[in-house]
N, C-alpha and C positions, 0 to 999 in steps of 0.2 A: 445537097446535106453534108457537110465539111466531115472529115472524120473526125474528130473533135466531139461535134455534137453530135454522132454515130454512137460515139463511144459513151458519152454519160445520157443518153437513150437506153441504151443495155445496161446502164446502171439502174433505172428506174425501171426498166421492163422488170428486170431482177428482181428488185426488192419487190413491186406489187404482186409479182409471181410467188416470191418467198411468203408473203403475208396471206397469199390464199391460200397455199397448201398451207399455214399454220395454221388457220383460224377452221379447215375445212377435218384437220386430224384429230382425233381425241387427242386427251392428255394422256402421257404411259405412266405408269408407276414409277418412273425413277425419278420425270419431272413435279410428279407431283410429291414425291416423297422429299425433291428439296425444296417445295412450298412449305412445307410441313416445317423443315428446318428454317425458312424464315419467316416461319408463326412462331417459333420459340428462339428470339434472338439470342445471341450466344457467339462467343470468338473462339469456338470451335465444334464439333462433334463428332458421332459416334465412328463414319465409316471414314470421313475426311476433315481438312481443314474448312475455314468457312465460308470462302469469299463467293461463292454462288447463293449463298444465299446474303449474305450484303448485297450482292446485286439483284436479288430478290427483293427483299425487302425496301430499299430505294424507288423502286420501281410499284410499290402495293398503295399508292394515291392513284394509279392507272386503276384500280381493278385488279381482282383475279381472275382471267380469265385467260381460254390457249392464247390470247395474240397478246395480251399482256407479257404475259410469263415468258413467252417466247421470244421477247422485243430482242432484248441481249444474243441470242444467239443468233438472228436475223440479221442486225445491224453488223456482228463481230469480222463478216469477212467480207461485207462488201468496204467496212472503214479498213481494214486491210489492203483489200484490194486497191482501193485509191490511194494509200498511203506507199503501196507498191510503185505504181502510177508517178506519182510526187518522187519518190524516192530515183527511179530511173529517166526519167524523162531531161531533156536538156533544160539548166536555168535558162536559155535567151531562145526566144523562136526563131531560127536561121534557116534558110532553104538547106544546109552545108548539114542540120541534125535534121534534117526530118527522118534518114532511117534510123537512127538511134529513137527518134518520140516514135516512130510506128514499134518498133521491139519494146519501149515500154507498157505501149497500149498493149501489143500482144500478151506480153509477162502477166500485165496485170486483169485482163480478160480470163487466158488461162486459167490462173490461180481460180477465179471468181465462177468459170464455166465447169470446171471438175465435177463429177457429179459429189464426190462430200464436200465441196463447198456450197454448190448450185442445191440441194436439199439439205444439208445442214440446219435445220431450224429447229431443233428441240435443245431445250436446257438442259444442259450438264455440268458437272465439277470440269469440263474438260472446255466451256466457252469462256470463262475469265482467266484460265492458262493459254488458251491460245491467244487473247486478245493480251495476257503482261509478258507472254515470251515473245512476242514478235516487238512489240512497245522495249523490251530491254535489250533485245538484238538491234533493232535501227538503233536505238540511242548511245548502244557501244557502238558499233557501227561510225557515226557520227562523232562521239569522241577519239577515234584513229583515227577519221578523216581527217577534225578539223587542231586537235591534240588539244581538248576543251575540255578542263576538270569539273563544270560541272553536269558535264555529258554522262561521265564514266560516275559520277554520283546518281547519278537520275536512272539508270543502266542499273545498279546496285539496288535501288526502293525496287525498281518493278518487278528485276529479279526476286526482292523477299515478296511482292507482290503474288507471284506466278508460287512460293512457296506456300503461302494461304489459298491457293488455289486447288493444286495437285500436286504430289511426291513427282509425277512424273516433270517436273521440270527442273529433277535433278541431272538427266542426261545434259538438260542446257547448261547447266554448270560446268559439265565434264567438258562439253565443245568448246564452253569457253575459257576452260581451263586445256585443255589440249592446244588450243589456236596458239595460245600467250606462250606453249612449251615450244612449239614445235617449228613457229612461224616468226623467223628470225629479225623482222621488221617490229616484232608487238612483244620482244620480248625486252628491249627497251625499254617501254612501259609496265616494266612486272608493277611497280609499287603502285599506281594507279590501279592497276587491276586488283592488288588488295585491298585500297582501297574502298573497291566497287563489293567487292566480297564484305566488308565491312558494313558499307550501308542498306545489304541485305539480313545484316543479322541482328538488324531490333525485332523485324517480324518473322522471321524465323524462331526467336527464343520465346516471342510471343505464342506459338503454336509448340512450343513444347513445354511452355507454360501451364497452358489448357489441358495437356494431357497430363502434364506432373498432379493435378490435380482432379481430374478424373480419372482415372486408371489406368492411361497411357491406353486409352482403348481406339483411336485412329492406328497411331506408331505399329501398335501389334494387331490389328488388323490388316492394316496393308502388306506389313515385312511377316505376317505371322499368320493368324486364320486363314486368311483366303488363298495361302500358298504352300498348305499341306499335302495336296496330291498332287505334287511335281513329280516328274522323271524325266529324264534324258530321252529326247526321241529326234529322230529324223522329220517323222511327220509333223510335227508345229513350226519346225523351219522349213519343209517345202511350203506349207499354207501361208508362211512369212513374206515369203519370194513371189507367191503367187499374186497376197495383197499389195506390196509395193507396186508389183505391176498394173493393178486394176487401179490402183489411186494414184498413182502419176502416167498412164497409159504404156507400152512398151516401146513407142516412139521415141518417147522422151529420152528413157535409157538408151537408145540405137543411137540417137543422136549426141547422145552427153559421152558415150562411149567414140565414136570417131573423133571428137574434137576435143579430145582427154587431153591432147600435147598444147590445147590453148590453156586452159586452165589457167596455168602457172608463170601464163605469160599477161594474165588479166590484171597484177596486184591484185591489191585490196579488194576491190568490187569484185571480184568473182573467186581469187581463195578463201574470203573470211566467211562467207557463205555457203563456200563449200563443206568447209569444214564444219557451220550449225548443221549442215542439209544430212552429211555422210556419218559423223561421229554419235549422235542416236540412232541412227536407221544401223549403224552395224551393234550399236551395245543391246538393240533389241533386238539384233539376229543373234546375240550369243542369250539372250534370255529366252529368245523361241527356243534353242534346244533342251530348256526346261519346260515351259510351261508357254501355251497358246498366247498371244499379244491379238491383242484386241486392233479392229482399225484404229479403234478411235483412241488407241495410242499414241499413232504418227499425225495425227489431225495438227496437233501445236509444231509441227516441225512441218510441213508441208511448204511453207513458201518460202522457206532456205534454199529449198533448193530449185527452186524457179526460179530467184533471183540469181543465182549462180548460174543457170542455163541462158540466162540473159546476155552475159557477159560473151559467151562463145557462141551463141548459135544464131544462122542468120534470120532474116526477116521471114525468107521462105520456110526454112525450118520449123519456127516457130507459128506460123500460119498453119502448118499441116498436124505439129500438135494439135492447133485449139481447133480446127474441123473435126480431129479425132475422138478432141474432150466433149465437143459437142455433138457431136454423132451420138456417142456414148449417154452424154447427158439424156437426148431428145430420148431414148430408146426406156433409159428409166426411167423417164415423163410417161410416157406410153402405158407403163405396167402400171405407175405407180397413179393414173388417172383412171385405168381397167378398175384393179383393185380399190380405188374411194367410190367410185363409181356404180360398181357392180351391188345388187342389193343381198345385204347378209345374207338371205336365204338360201343363195347359190353355196353357199358356204357349209352350210347344216352338217356335211357331213365328216366336215376337214374335221382334225384332231383342237386345233384352233378357235373353233366356233364361237365355246362358251367367253371364252376371253376376248372375240370380235363385241359379242352382244355387251361384255362386261363394263369395254371401254366405250360403244357406242350409243348405247342405253341406261347408262350409269343413271339419268332423270328420272328414266322410268323406273328402274329397278329402286329407286331410293320414294316413290309414290306407295309404289306397294309393302314396303316399311314404314312408310309414314304411322299407320294406326299403334307401333309398338314405340316411338319415339321419345314418349313421355315418362314410360313405364320402366324403360331400359337403358344401360349403358351399348353403344354399339361397337361392336370388333369382328375383324376379320383371324383368317389363322394365318393372316403372310402380310409382311409388312408393306407389298405391292396394292393390292386389293386395298386397302386399310388407306393409306394414300390417297387414290382414285377417291373413295368414297369421302374421303373427308376434304381433299380439295371440289366435290360437285354438292357435297352435305354443308360443306363452312362450318363443321364442328371435328371434333377430334372424335378418331376414328381408331380402338388400341387394337393394340398384334398381340390376338391370345393363344398360349400355348406354346410350343420351345422355340417356332421360328427356325430361319436359318443362321447363318456365321452375317448373311449380306441384312440392309438397314435394317439395325438394331437400335434406333436412335429415339423408340419408344420405352427403351430401360429406362431411358433418363426421362419422357416425358409422362412415365404413367408410374403412379405408385400403389402398386395390389392392395398393401393395407388399407387403402382407404377405402375399397371396393368391399369388403368384407360386411356378408349379408344382401350387397343388392345385388338389383337384376341384369343382366348379361344377357344383350345379343348376340351369337356368332355367327356368321355367315362365311362359307366353306361352300366351294366347285366339291368337295367329299363329305359324305355322308357318313362313309366309318368313320373319318377323322372325328366328326361332329360328334360321332356316338361313345369315342373315348371320353371325350370335355362333358359328359353324363354326370361322373362321379364327383365334381368339381363344385356340385349343385346341391340344394337341400331337393329340390325339385328341378325337372327340367323335360321338355316336348322337341319332337323333332318334328319338321316342317320344310317341306320342298314349295318353292316357288317357280313359275315359270315365267321366261322374258322371251318372247319370239322365237318359242320349242326350244328355251333351251334352258337348265335346269339347273336353280341353287337351290342348295341344304341353310334352314337356318336349325340354330339351336334356340329356344329360349328360355333361359335358365336361372330360377329364383333360388334367391339364398344362397351367393358365392361362398363358399368356403377357401377363405384366403390359407388356413393352416394346411392341408391337403393339398392346394396348388403352391404354395411354399414349398412343400416335402419334396412332391415331384417334377414339381416343372422347374421354378427357383431356384434351386438346390442343385440341378444339373446343367442349368443355362449358367449358376455362377462359377460352377468347377471345370466347364468345356468353355466360355468364351470371356471370364474375369480372372482367369491364374496369371498374377501380375510375377514376372521373374525376379528373384528375389535379388537377381545387381539392380534392378529398378525401385530407388526409392520415391516415395509419392506423399505425396498431402492428403489426398481423399480419393478416395471411391465411392462417385455415388452407389453402385449397387450394393458394397457392404455396409452403406449406411442406412439402405433401407431395409434390406433385406439379412444382415450379419456375414460373417467373413465365414 
């Protein structure tokens, strides 16, 4: 078998493995939450811009199951790995180019077989961010290579699509700006860079327009609500540095450090991708001084440093990096396989046991609740279980109570005024919390159900008292999560329109 055929065989096996993994793991709360978005088509949502919902909406013809929902995540990293290979391999298949072809294959496989790529099958807002960030960066690289205006324009449109994916795309924009500011050959094209930014503007303005009409919720959520508990600390920075070593493997950083003097000699092929890799990582290091930087923050920027490595690392060095990545991924696979194949009962003493049962046995739980579905509106006390139940139930499940600053899309989807006098079933892991909800109903009954020895608690509330709920819950939500700063003009706020300002 030729090296080329072996290369594509690995791609096929990775695809099958990803599909198997995706089909075995139950839907997570965040994934189900994005499905809820897709079931309410809009051009914006409470937590983030809409691109992940649009992706899921485009695939609804496949039905809603674990595999179909995760299909974009499964295919994104495979596509990027193929694009890395096509970008780096020599145009002509010639014996003199064998080393470069081998390096291109190794770089693509290194990206594909890193644990964060190999096991990343979960649909998140990072999925479209990863895709559009890479496509934008690739288009700009082609623009600089060929000095073609069309590629600059395309890079801008794709950057705008990144804005509609997740605000972390700003790190890529800063990397672009830094490259054009400090790399002398790029400065000559600053006017075309401005055109790139102009092409990103329409989709950026679309997101601003949604926020203008919807209480500025996803902008305030990302810039204010989720950042209230921050403070300078070196612990988060240390954790971030460990995350980087985990992400890329220590060996890659070691080789890059050894070859640091060669980067400047590689021209556009190395310098451009190094800017795109290191500038976002440096920005996140500054953020890590204030708050924890999640591993998923870095996903969209993983390919760039690997492509820069292609320019300076030897075949042998890339092979050793790949071998270490494969070993690391195999160890992950053993852990994941052991977790998936282990009977649930063996986890019965663990704190996460009820969460595991809730995920793996959701259909059985819904069967236990089936006698109530005709007479009660279903709800839980948090967005994650509500989204998971809605995914398997194929019907909405409300979020009852104050909830948290995360996952408040139900504030848009549900109008509690219309539930006045209705019967509501609330499922919770906390009996104490449900007892606090009794006052919102004319009569209420507390029950406990069991699934594989895990207890879940039910409140069967008859005659929902909207006025009491509005005074004690909705008014608090308005004060805590919907204070629009006075300097922000707005055209409408769904929460004010439903429940008053």
